[in-house]
C-alpha atoms as an extended CHARMM CRD file, in Angstrom:
* protein
*
       166  EXT
         1         1  UNK       CA            137.8030000000       99.6720000000      -51.9440000000  PROA      1               0.0000000000
         2         2  UNK       CA            140.6650000000       97.6740000000      -50.4700000000  PROA      2               0.0000000000
         3         3  UNK       CA            143.9770000000       99.3820000000      -51.1070000000  PROA      3               0.0000000000
         4         4  UNK       CA            147.1530000000       97.9900000000      -49.5920000000  PROA      4               0.0000000000
         5         5  UNK       CA            148.4250000000      100.0330000000      -46.6750000000  PROA      5               0.0000000000
         6         6  UNK       CA            152.0950000000      100.0260000000      -45.8180000000  PROA      6               0.0000000000
         7         7  UNK       CA            153.3660000000       99.7110000000      -42.2770000000  PROA      7               0.0000000000
         8         8  UNK       CA            156.8400000000      101.1560000000      -41.7190000000  PROA      8               0.0000000000
         9         9  UNK       CA            158.7720000000       99.5700000000      -38.8630000000  PROA      9               0.0000000000
        10        10  UNK       CA            161.9550000000      101.0840000000      -37.4790000000  PROA      10              0.0000000000
        11        11  UNK       CA            164.6500000000       98.4640000000      -36.8980000000  PROA      11              0.0000000000
        12        12  UNK       CA            168.3710000000       98.1960000000      -36.3000000000  PROA      12              0.0000000000
        13        13  UNK       CA            170.0730000000       95.6240000000      -38.4940000000  PROA      13              0.0000000000
        14        14  UNK       CA            173.8360000000       95.0930000000      -38.3980000000  PROA      14              0.0000000000
        15        15  UNK       CA            174.1770000000       98.2690000000      -36.2950000000  PROA      15              0.0000000000
        16        16  UNK       CA            172.4030000000      100.2580000000      -39.0020000000  PROA      16              0.0000000000
        17        17  UNK       CA            169.0270000000      101.9610000000      -38.5950000000  PROA      17              0.0000000000
        18        18  UNK       CA            166.5630000000      101.0470000000      -41.3410000000  PROA      18              0.0000000000
        19        19  UNK       CA            162.8770000000      101.5020000000      -41.9200000000  PROA      19              0.0000000000
        20        20  UNK       CA            161.2870000000       98.2200000000      -42.9890000000  PROA      20              0.0000000000
        21        21  UNK       CA            158.1740000000       98.2840000000      -45.1610000000  PROA      21              0.0000000000
        22        22  UNK       CA            155.5620000000       95.5620000000      -44.6600000000  PROA      22              0.0000000000
        23        23  UNK       CA            151.8840000000       94.8740000000      -45.2480000000  PROA      23              0.0000000000
        24        24  UNK       CA            151.5790000000       93.2760000000      -41.8040000000  PROA      24              0.0000000000
        25        25  UNK       CA            149.5060000000       95.2220000000      -39.3000000000  PROA      25              0.0000000000
        26        26  UNK       CA            151.2460000000       97.1640000000      -36.5500000000  PROA      26              0.0000000000
        27        27  UNK       CA            149.5590000000       94.9490000000      -33.9630000000  PROA      27              0.0000000000
        28        28  UNK       CA            150.8690000000       91.7720000000      -35.5980000000  PROA      28              0.0000000000
        29        29  UNK       CA            154.4040000000       93.1680000000      -35.8250000000  PROA      29              0.0000000000
        30        30  UNK       CA            154.3220000000       94.2940000000      -32.1650000000  PROA      30              0.0000000000
        31        31  UNK       CA            153.0800000000       90.8920000000      -30.9920000000  PROA      31              0.0000000000
        32        32  UNK       CA            155.0660000000       88.5880000000      -33.2460000000  PROA      32              0.0000000000
        33        33  UNK       CA            157.9270000000       90.4970000000      -34.8680000000  PROA      33              0.0000000000
        34        34  UNK       CA            158.7260000000       90.0270000000      -38.5610000000  PROA      34              0.0000000000
        35        35  UNK       CA            160.2850000000       87.4600000000      -40.8270000000  PROA      35              0.0000000000
        36        36  UNK       CA            162.1980000000       88.6930000000      -43.8340000000  PROA      36              0.0000000000
        37        37  UNK       CA            159.9570000000       87.2150000000      -46.5320000000  PROA      37              0.0000000000
        38        38  UNK       CA            157.0780000000       89.4650000000      -45.3840000000  PROA      38              0.0000000000
        39        39  UNK       CA            159.1490000000       92.6520000000      -45.6540000000  PROA      39              0.0000000000
        40        40  UNK       CA            158.5270000000       94.3990000000      -48.9920000000  PROA      40              0.0000000000
        41        41  UNK       CA            161.7780000000       96.2920000000      -48.6520000000  PROA      41              0.0000000000
        42        42  UNK       CA            163.5270000000       99.0220000000      -46.7520000000  PROA      42              0.0000000000
        43        43  UNK       CA            164.0520000000      102.7580000000      -46.6390000000  PROA      43              0.0000000000
        44        44  UNK       CA            167.2840000000      104.3720000000      -45.3910000000  PROA      44              0.0000000000
        45        45  UNK       CA            165.1700000000      107.2200000000      -43.9830000000  PROA      45              0.0000000000
        46        46  UNK       CA            161.5810000000      108.4380000000      -44.0100000000  PROA      46              0.0000000000
        47        47  UNK       CA            161.2010000000      110.9720000000      -46.8310000000  PROA      47              0.0000000000
        48        48  UNK       CA            159.4150000000      114.2810000000      -46.3030000000  PROA      48              0.0000000000
        49        49  UNK       CA            156.7660000000      113.4020000000      -48.8820000000  PROA      49              0.0000000000
        50        50  UNK       CA            155.0990000000      110.0330000000      -49.3510000000  PROA      50              0.0000000000
        51        51  UNK       CA            155.3640000000      110.5620000000      -53.1070000000  PROA      51              0.0000000000
        52        52  UNK       CA            159.1660000000      110.2940000000      -52.7910000000  PROA      52              0.0000000000
        53        53  UNK       CA            159.2270000000      106.7820000000      -51.2700000000  PROA      53              0.0000000000
        54        54  UNK       CA            159.7060000000      105.0620000000      -54.6360000000  PROA      54              0.0000000000
        55        55  UNK       CA            162.9700000000      106.9660000000      -55.1390000000  PROA      55              0.0000000000
        56        56  UNK       CA            164.6840000000      105.4750000000      -52.0580000000  PROA      56              0.0000000000
        57        57  UNK       CA            162.8270000000      102.1630000000      -51.6470000000  PROA      57              0.0000000000
        58        58  UNK       CA            165.0280000000       99.0590000000      -51.7750000000  PROA      58              0.0000000000
        59        59  UNK       CA            162.9870000000       95.9800000000      -52.6820000000  PROA      59              0.0000000000
        60        60  UNK       CA            163.4020000000       92.7630000000      -50.7110000000  PROA      60              0.0000000000
        61        61  UNK       CA            163.7150000000       89.8670000000      -53.1910000000  PROA      61              0.0000000000
        62        62  UNK       CA            162.3470000000       87.4620000000      -50.5690000000  PROA      62              0.0000000000
        63        63  UNK       CA            159.0070000000       89.2920000000      -50.5760000000  PROA      63              0.0000000000
        64        64  UNK       CA            158.8200000000       88.8650000000      -54.3470000000  PROA      64              0.0000000000
        65        65  UNK       CA            158.9920000000       85.0970000000      -53.7180000000  PROA      65              0.0000000000
        66        66  UNK       CA            156.2040000000       85.4220000000      -51.1360000000  PROA      66              0.0000000000
        67        67  UNK       CA            154.0470000000       87.3700000000      -53.5960000000  PROA      67              0.0000000000
        68        68  UNK       CA            154.6320000000       84.7500000000      -56.3070000000  PROA      68              0.0000000000
        69        69  UNK       CA            153.7800000000       81.9810000000      -53.8330000000  PROA      69              0.0000000000
        70        70  UNK       CA            150.5550000000       83.8070000000      -52.9190000000  PROA      70              0.0000000000
        71        71  UNK       CA            149.6370000000       84.1180000000      -56.5930000000  PROA      71              0.0000000000
        72        72  UNK       CA            150.4080000000       80.4210000000      -57.2240000000  PROA      72              0.0000000000
        73        73  UNK       CA            148.5440000000       79.1120000000      -54.1790000000  PROA      73              0.0000000000
        74        74  UNK       CA            145.6650000000       81.5580000000      -53.6810000000  PROA      74              0.0000000000
        75        75  UNK       CA            144.9670000000       83.6760000000      -56.7610000000  PROA      75              0.0000000000
        76        76  UNK       CA            145.3330000000       80.7780000000      -59.1730000000  PROA      76              0.0000000000
        77        77  UNK       CA            142.3190000000       79.0880000000      -57.4900000000  PROA      77              0.0000000000
        78        78  UNK       CA            139.9630000000       82.0620000000      -57.8250000000  PROA      78              0.0000000000
        79        79  UNK       CA            136.8270000000       81.4170000000      -59.8890000000  PROA      79              0.0000000000
        80        80  UNK       CA            137.2070000000       84.5890000000      -61.9530000000  PROA      80              0.0000000000
        81        81  UNK       CA            140.6610000000       83.5500000000      -63.2030000000  PROA      81              0.0000000000
        82        82  UNK       CA            139.6330000000       79.9150000000      -63.7580000000  PROA      82              0.0000000000
        83        83  UNK       CA            136.6030000000       81.0060000000      -65.8000000000  PROA      83              0.0000000000
        84        84  UNK       CA            138.6960000000       83.4590000000      -67.8060000000  PROA      84              0.0000000000
        85        85  UNK       CA            141.1980000000       80.6760000000      -68.5880000000  PROA      85              0.0000000000
        86        86  UNK       CA            138.4060000000       78.3310000000      -69.7230000000  PROA      86              0.0000000000
        87        87  UNK       CA            136.9420000000       81.0360000000      -71.9660000000  PROA      87              0.0000000000
        88        88  UNK       CA            140.3260000000       81.9410000000      -73.4630000000  PROA      88              0.0000000000
        89        89  UNK       CA            141.4700000000       78.3860000000      -74.1740000000  PROA      89              0.0000000000
        90        90  UNK       CA            145.1660000000       78.9250000000      -74.9340000000  PROA      90              0.0000000000
        91        91  UNK       CA            147.6250000000       81.7790000000      -74.5020000000  PROA      91              0.0000000000
        92        92  UNK       CA            148.4120000000       84.1050000000      -71.6250000000  PROA      92              0.0000000000
        93        93  UNK       CA            146.3770000000       86.0410000000      -69.0800000000  PROA      93              0.0000000000
        94        94  UNK       CA            148.3420000000       88.9560000000      -67.7010000000  PROA      94              0.0000000000
        95        95  UNK       CA            148.0560000000       90.1460000000      -64.1110000000  PROA      95              0.0000000000
        96        96  UNK       CA            148.0770000000       93.9410000000      -64.3980000000  PROA      96              0.0000000000
        97        97  UNK       CA            148.9130000000       96.1510000000      -61.4340000000  PROA      97              0.0000000000
        98        98  UNK       CA            145.7610000000       98.2050000000      -60.8310000000  PROA      98              0.0000000000
        99        99  UNK       CA            147.7780000000      101.2990000000      -59.8480000000  PROA      99              0.0000000000
       100       100  UNK       CA            148.6810000000      101.7570000000      -63.5130000000  PROA      100             0.0000000000
       101       101  UNK       CA            147.1140000000      104.7870000000      -65.1700000000  PROA      101             0.0000000000
       102       102  UNK       CA            146.1300000000      102.6210000000      -68.1880000000  PROA      102             0.0000000000
       103       103  UNK       CA            144.8610000000       99.2010000000      -66.9540000000  PROA      103             0.0000000000
       104       104  UNK       CA            142.8540000000       98.6320000000      -70.1560000000  PROA      104             0.0000000000
       105       105  UNK       CA            145.4230000000      100.1500000000      -72.5010000000  PROA      105             0.0000000000
       106       106  UNK       CA            149.1570000000      100.0280000000      -73.0360000000  PROA      106             0.0000000000
       107       107  UNK       CA            150.6520000000       99.1620000000      -69.6730000000  PROA      107             0.0000000000
       108       108  UNK       CA            154.2010000000      100.1430000000      -68.6480000000  PROA      108             0.0000000000
       109       109  UNK       CA            156.4250000000       97.0840000000      -67.8950000000  PROA      109             0.0000000000
       110       110  UNK       CA            156.7310000000       98.0490000000      -64.2100000000  PROA      110             0.0000000000
       111       111  UNK       CA            152.9380000000       97.6600000000      -63.9040000000  PROA      111             0.0000000000
       112       112  UNK       CA            152.6970000000       94.1130000000      -65.3000000000  PROA      112             0.0000000000
       113       113  UNK       CA            152.9450000000       91.7280000000      -62.3500000000  PROA      113             0.0000000000
       114       114  UNK       CA            153.2740000000       88.6390000000      -64.5390000000  PROA      114             0.0000000000
       115       115  UNK       CA            151.3230000000       86.2110000000      -66.6540000000  PROA      115             0.0000000000
       116       116  UNK       CA            149.4340000000       82.9500000000      -66.3920000000  PROA      116             0.0000000000
       117       117  UNK       CA            150.1430000000       80.4990000000      -69.1980000000  PROA      117             0.0000000000
       118       118  UNK       CA            146.9000000000       78.8960000000      -70.3960000000  PROA      118             0.0000000000
       119       119  UNK       CA            146.5390000000       75.6990000000      -72.4130000000  PROA      119             0.0000000000
       120       120  UNK       CA            143.2210000000       74.0570000000      -73.3230000000  PROA      120             0.0000000000
       121       121  UNK       CA            141.4390000000       76.2350000000      -70.7650000000  PROA      121             0.0000000000
       122       122  UNK       CA            143.7300000000       75.1750000000      -67.9100000000  PROA      122             0.0000000000
       123       123  UNK       CA            146.1880000000       77.4000000000      -66.0450000000  PROA      123             0.0000000000
       124       124  UNK       CA            149.6370000000       75.8320000000      -66.4060000000  PROA      124             0.0000000000
       125       125  UNK       CA            151.7800000000       78.2580000000      -64.4520000000  PROA      125             0.0000000000
       126       126  UNK       CA            152.3520000000       81.8460000000      -63.3650000000  PROA      126             0.0000000000
       127       127  UNK       CA            155.4880000000       83.5960000000      -64.5650000000  PROA      127             0.0000000000
       128       128  UNK       CA            156.4240000000       86.7790000000      -62.6660000000  PROA      128             0.0000000000
       129       129  UNK       CA            157.5900000000       89.8510000000      -64.5790000000  PROA      129             0.0000000000
       130       130  UNK       CA            161.0840000000       90.7900000000      -63.3880000000  PROA      130             0.0000000000
       131       131  UNK       CA            160.4540000000       94.4370000000      -64.3850000000  PROA      131             0.0000000000
       132       132  UNK       CA            157.4290000000       94.8590000000      -62.0780000000  PROA      132             0.0000000000
       133       133  UNK       CA            158.0620000000       97.2340000000      -59.1780000000  PROA      133             0.0000000000
       134       134  UNK       CA            156.3820000000       96.9550000000      -55.7830000000  PROA      134             0.0000000000
       135       135  UNK       CA            156.4560000000      100.7160000000      -55.2230000000  PROA      135             0.0000000000
       136       136  UNK       CA            156.5460000000      103.1180000000      -58.1460000000  PROA      136             0.0000000000
       137       137  UNK       CA            155.8160000000      106.7730000000      -58.7910000000  PROA      137             0.0000000000
       138       138  UNK       CA            152.1210000000      105.7170000000      -58.9220000000  PROA      138             0.0000000000
       139       139  UNK       CA            152.2690000000      104.1810000000      -55.4360000000  PROA      139             0.0000000000
       140       140  UNK       CA            152.2610000000      100.7210000000      -53.8710000000  PROA      140             0.0000000000
       141       141  UNK       CA            151.3290000000       97.7590000000      -56.0520000000  PROA      141             0.0000000000
       142       142  UNK       CA            147.6210000000       96.9690000000      -56.2950000000  PROA      142             0.0000000000
       143       143  UNK       CA            146.2070000000       93.5350000000      -57.1610000000  PROA      143             0.0000000000
       144       144  UNK       CA            142.6230000000       94.7870000000      -57.1680000000  PROA      144             0.0000000000
       145       145  UNK       CA            140.0830000000       94.8440000000      -54.3320000000  PROA      145             0.0000000000
       146       146  UNK       CA            139.3690000000       91.1510000000      -53.7870000000  PROA      146             0.0000000000
       147       147  UNK       CA            142.9670000000       90.0360000000      -54.4000000000  PROA      147             0.0000000000
       148       148  UNK       CA            144.2960000000       92.7500000000      -52.0410000000  PROA      148             0.0000000000
       149       149  UNK       CA            141.9900000000       91.4400000000      -49.2960000000  PROA      149             0.0000000000
       150       150  UNK       CA            143.2190000000       87.9000000000      -49.8850000000  PROA      150             0.0000000000
       151       151  UNK       CA            146.8590000000       89.0390000000      -49.7950000000  PROA      151             0.0000000000
       152       152  UNK       CA            146.3410000000       90.8880000000      -46.5070000000  PROA      152             0.0000000000
       153       153  UNK       CA            144.7270000000       87.7510000000      -45.0220000000  PROA      153             0.0000000000
       154       154  UNK       CA            147.6660000000       85.7050000000      -46.3200000000  PROA      154             0.0000000000
       155       155  UNK       CA            150.1300000000       88.0670000000      -44.6330000000  PROA      155             0.0000000000
       156       156  UNK       CA            148.1640000000       88.2360000000      -41.3670000000  PROA      156             0.0000000000
       157       157  UNK       CA            147.8800000000       84.4330000000      -41.2100000000  PROA      157             0.0000000000
       158       158  UNK       CA            151.5860000000       83.9240000000      -41.8690000000  PROA      158             0.0000000000
       159       159  UNK       CA            153.6190000000       82.8230000000      -38.9000000000  PROA      159             0.0000000000
       160       160  UNK       CA            156.2200000000       85.3490000000      -37.8620000000  PROA      160             0.0000000000
       161       161  UNK       CA            159.2110000000       84.8600000000      -35.6430000000  PROA      161             0.0000000000
       162       162  UNK       CA            160.9950000000       87.2690000000      -33.3620000000  PROA      162             0.0000000000
       163       163  UNK       CA            164.1010000000       87.9050000000      -35.4570000000  PROA      163             0.0000000000
       164       164  UNK       CA            163.1450000000       91.5290000000      -36.0170000000  PROA      164             0.0000000000
       165       165  UNK       CA            161.2810000000       93.5440000000      -33.3830000000  PROA      165             0.0000000000
       166       166  UNK       CA            160.0180000000       97.0570000000      -33.8340000000  PROA      166             0.0000000000
């Protein structure tokens, strides 16, 4: 099983201490630093319990763009999705966050990542759901095993700069 693991990096930004949340490995951050579009968000402090992170987490909108780019450039080319689109013909295929307690049932809006518009068996576009949350009471978002692995590779292969050092 390939769950996404968060790396929390302490940083000082504008003379303010913050804890930045990323999927990048500690080694990568130490060697290369971070760029803002690979930071999921920030925490003003580290909570006593991991289960409380969602209450103080501030999402970084730039990461949402990175996630959408990943979906549009990597996930959209996966055989499973292409075959599902061909079989469906027309309509929408929804990308459901696998952390949801009801992936096969009624899914809360914060656990719907977005949808792929399908026409004549072809994927036209991905539309992100603005109500999806990266970190919720149920934990960090989860694309599913194979997609999580691809996302981690995408992050690790991204070029960082040295704007933010841990």
